[in-house]
C-alpha positions in Angstrom: -2.0 -1.9 -16.1 1.2 -0.8 -13.7 -0.3 0.5 -10.5 1.4 2.0 -7.6 0.9 1.8 -3.8 2.2 4.2 -1.5 2.9 4.6 2.2 5.1 7.6 2.9 7.5 7.2 5.8 10.1 9.6 7.3 13.7 8.2 8.3 12.0 5.3 8.1 8.7 3.2 6.7 8.7 4.0 3.4 7.0 1.7 1.0 6.0 1.3 -2.7 4.3 -1.4 -4.1 4.4 -2.0 -7.8 1.3 -3.9 -9.3 0.7 -6.0 -12.4 -2.8 -6.0 -13.3 -3.6 -9.4 -15.1 -6.0 -7.8 -18.6 -7.8 -11.2 -19.0 -8.5 -12.5 -15.2 -8.0 -8.7 -13.3 -5.9 -10.4 -10.9 -3.5 -8.2 -9.3 -0.1 -9.3 -9.3 2.6 -7.3 -6.2 5.2 -8.1 -9.0 8.0 -5.4 -7.0 8.2 -3.5 -3.8 10.5 -0.6 -2.9 11.2 -0.7 0.7 14.2 0.9 1.6 16.4 1.5 4.9 19.8 3.4 5.8 21.8 1.1 5.1 20.7 2.2 0.9 21.7 5.2 1.0 25.3 6.5 1.2 24.5 9.2 4.1 23.4 6.1 5.9 20.2 8.3 7.3 17.1 7.6 4.6 15.0 11.2 4.4 11.9 12.2 2.3 14.0 13.7 -0.2 16.2 10.6 -0.4 13.4 8.2 -1.0 12.3 10.6 -3.9 15.7 9.6 -5.6 14.9 6.0 -5.1 11.2 6.3 -5.7 12.2 8.1 -9.1 14.9 5.1 -10.3 12.0 2.8 -8.9 9.6 3.9 -11.2 11.9 4.8 -14.2 12.6 0.8 -13.8 9.1 -0.1 -15.0 8.1 2.6 -17.0 4.3 4.5 -17.1 1.7 3.4 -14.9 -1.8 3.7 -15.0 -2.5 5.4 -11.8 -1.3 5.8 -8.0 -2.4 6.0 -4.5 -1.4 7.3 -1.5 -1.5 8.1 2.3 -3.7 11.8 2.0 -2.4 12.8 5.2 1.4 14.3 3.1 -0.1 16.5 0.6 3.5 17.8 -0.2 4.7 14.5 -0.8 1.4 13.7 -2.9 1.8 17.4 -4.9 5.7 15.8 -5.8 4.6 12.8 -6.5 1.6 14.4 -9.4 4.2 16.9 -10.7 7.0 14.1 -11.6 4.1 11.8 -13.4 3.5 14.8 -15.7 6.3 13.6 -17.6 6.5 9.9 -16.3 3.3 8.4 -16.6 1.2 11.6 -18.3 -2.5 9.8 -18.4 -1.5 8.9 -14.4 -4.0 9.8 -11.5 -3.0 9.7 -7.8 -5.4 9.2 -5.8 -5.6 9.2 -2.2 -9.0 8.4 -0.1 -11.4 10.8 0.8 -14.6 9.4 2.2 -14.4 8.3 5.8 -15.5 4.7 5.1 -12.0 4.7 2.8 -10.0 5.3 5.7 -11.2 3.4 8.0 -7.9 0.8 8.3 -11.0 -1.5 9.6 -12.8 -1.5 6.3 -9.7 -1.2 4.4 -8.3 -4.7 5.9 -11.7 -6.5 5.7 -11.3 -5.4 1.8 -8.1 -7.4 1.2 -8.9 -10.0 3.6 -12.0 -10.7 1.0 -9.5 -10.5 -2.4 -7.1 -12.7 -0.8 -9.4 -15.7 0.0 -13.1 -14.5 -1.4 -16.3 -16.6 -1.7 -16.9 -17.2 -4.8 -13.8 -17.7 -7.5 -9.5 -17.1 -7.4 -7.9 -15.2 -4.9 -7.9 -11.1 -6.8 -4.0 -10.6 -5.1 -1.5 -12.7 -5.4 2.6 -12.3 -4.7 5.5 -12.6 -7.3 7.9 -15.1 -6.0 11.0 -12.8 -6.6 9.2 -10.6 -3.3 11.5 -10.9 -0.5 10.1 -13.1 2.3 12.7 -12.2 4.7 12.6 -8.7 7.0 14.8 -6.3 6.0 15.6 -4.0 8.3 13.3 -2.2 9.9 10.8 -1.1 7.0 9.7 -5.1 6.0 8.2 -5.1 3.0 4.9 -7.1 2.3 5.5 -10.4 2.6 6.8 -10.5 6.0 4.1 -7.8 6.5 1.7 -9.9 5.8 2.8 -12.9 7.9 3.2 -10.2 10.8 0.1 -8.1 10.6 -1.6 -8.2 13.9 -4.5 -7.2 16.0 -3.8 -4.8 18.4 -3.8 -6.5 22.6 -4.0 -5.2 26.1 -2.3 -6.7 28.3 -4.6 -9.8 29.4 -4.5 -10.4 25.3 -7.2 -9.1 24.2 -7.8 -7.6 20.9 -8.3 -3.8 21.1 -10.6 -3.7 17.8 -8.2 -2.2 15.5 -4.5 -2.9 13.8 -1.3 -2.7 15.7 1.0 -0.2 14.1 4.2 -0.8 14.0 6.8 -1.4 10.9 5.0 -4.6 9.6 2.1 -2.3 9.6 3.7 0.1 6.3 3.4 -2.0 3.6 -0.2 -3.9 4.7 -1.1 0.6 4.6 -0.2 1.4 0.7 -1.5 -2.4 -0.1 -4.7 -0.3 0.9 -4.8 2.5 -0.1 -4.7 1.1 -3.7 -7.3 -1.3 -3.6 -9.9 1.1 -1.6 -9.1 3.9 -3.8 -9.7 1.8 -7.0 -12.5 -0.4 -5.8 -14.3 1.3 -8.3 -12.4 1.1 -11.5 -14.0 -2.1 -13.9 -10.6 -1.9 -15.9 -8.6 -3.2 -12.8 -11.6 -5.5 -12.0 -14.0 -8.1 -12.9 -16.5 -8.2 -9.9 -16.1 -4.2 -8.2 -14.7 -5.2 -4.3 -17.2 -4.7 -1.9 -17.1 -1.5 0.5 -17.1 -4.1 3.8 -18.9 -1.3 6.7 -17.6 -1.7 10.1 -18.8 0.3 13.1 -15.7 2.3 14.1 -15.1 3.9 10.7 -12.5 6.5 12.0 -10.1 4.2 13.6 -10.3 6.8 16.7 -7.4 4.2 18.5 -5.1 3.8 15.2 -2.6 6.6 15.9 0.2 6.9 13.9 3.8 6.5 15.7 
């Protein structure tokens, strides 16, 4: 099965991750990504409308998907995606996290850390060698984002207890949406991911920029 993870941006910060689930091992392989910058469009200005066009081409290249997970805070784009997928991938569901504990950035990041380095067995998340490891423009892909994702700190260098929200957070947000949203689906997991509970489930300090 192929899964799609999206973080909707605007002039920047638009990211889509294409994930292939290994039917035998149930490991997730991030196989391709769409992280366009202004230089990718003729006008030199990236908009949500233009990202839609790029996303359509991206999905048409890869074929039908089984599921998509998105940022629930952009209902207009989610409605557009559902409409597009009715023809492209009629069986696909579009999921968005609804529960407060699902929306918690800290909970989701801890779940991803557990998937990358589980207590038992092989990693549940893998990355294709075809992914670009370099920072490209103002919307880095998943590999440079993984390397540069960090906790926010105060002037003394002390952690504030929540991640920095910057250019490197968009790809991680998309990955978090799909991993958390699909955590209870045994079709894509041999061992269901655990929802790791942390104190500040609302992440009040994690505000969009």
